[in-house]
C-alpha positions in Angstrom: -31.0 27.6 8.2 -32.7 25.6 10.9 -36.1 24.4 10.5 -38.5 23.7 13.4 -40.4 20.3 13.8 -43.3 21.9 13.3 -42.7 22.6 9.7 -41.7 19.2 9.1 -45.1 17.8 10.3 -47.1 20.7 8.5 -45.3 19.6 5.4 -46.1 15.8 5.7 -49.8 17.1 6.1 -49.8 19.1 3.3 -48.3 16.2 1.1 -50.7 14.0 2.4 -53.8 16.1 1.8 -52.5 16.7 -1.8 -52.3 13.2 -2.6 -55.8 12.7 -0.9 -57.3 15.2 -3.1 -55.7 13.7 -6.1 -57.0 10.4 -5.2 -60.8 11.2 -5.6 -60.4 11.1 -9.1 -61.0 7.3 -8.7 -63.5 5.5 -11.3 -66.5 4.8 -9.5 -69.3 4.5 -12.0 -69.5 1.9 -14.6 -69.5 4.8 -17.4 -66.1 5.5 -16.0 -64.8 2.3 -17.3 -67.1 1.7 -20.2 -66.2 5.0 -22.0 -62.4 4.6 -22.2 -62.9 0.6 -22.8 -65.3 1.3 -25.6 -63.0 3.8 -26.9 -60.2 1.4 -27.4 -62.8 -1.2 -28.8 -63.5 1.4 -31.5 -60.0 2.1 -32.6 -59.8 -1.6 -33.5 -63.4 -2.0 -34.8 -65.1 -4.3 -32.5 -68.5 -3.1 -31.0 -68.9 -1.7 -27.8 -70.1 -3.6 -24.7 -72.6 -2.2 -22.2 -73.1 -2.4 -18.3 -75.3 -5.5 -17.3 -76.5 -5.2 -13.7 -77.2 -9.0 -13.5 -73.6 -9.8 -14.5 -72.1 -7.2 -12.1 -74.3 -8.8 -8.9 -73.3 -12.3 -9.8 -69.5 -11.4 -10.2 -69.6 -9.5 -7.0 -71.3 -12.6 -5.5 -68.8 -14.7 -6.6 -66.1 -12.4 -5.4 -67.4 -12.6 -2.2 -67.1 -16.4 -2.3 -63.3 -16.1 -3.0 -62.3 -13.5 -0.8 -61.2 -16.0 1.7 -58.7 -17.7 -0.6 -58.5 -15.9 -3.7 -58.2 -18.8 -5.9 -59.0 -18.2 -9.5 -61.5 -21.0 -10.5 -64.0 -20.9 -12.8 -67.5 -20.4 -11.3 -69.0 -22.4 -14.1 -71.8 -19.8 -14.7 -74.1 -20.7 -11.8 
């Protein structure tokens, strides 16, 4: 049985589309992280955590500073 090159192209496109659709289930909101994290914390008797926009903004700013070298250095909380 001989297959045309077009069938291979279509097969690759369909495979790629399937992977793209599957990738749309990414974690995007704070709750997407907090719900499973807090469930794990509850299993070991630890209080839940909550999202803090000020902390998120601080850490994003610090990550932006480190993007050039990716060195893991303590921020000093400043």
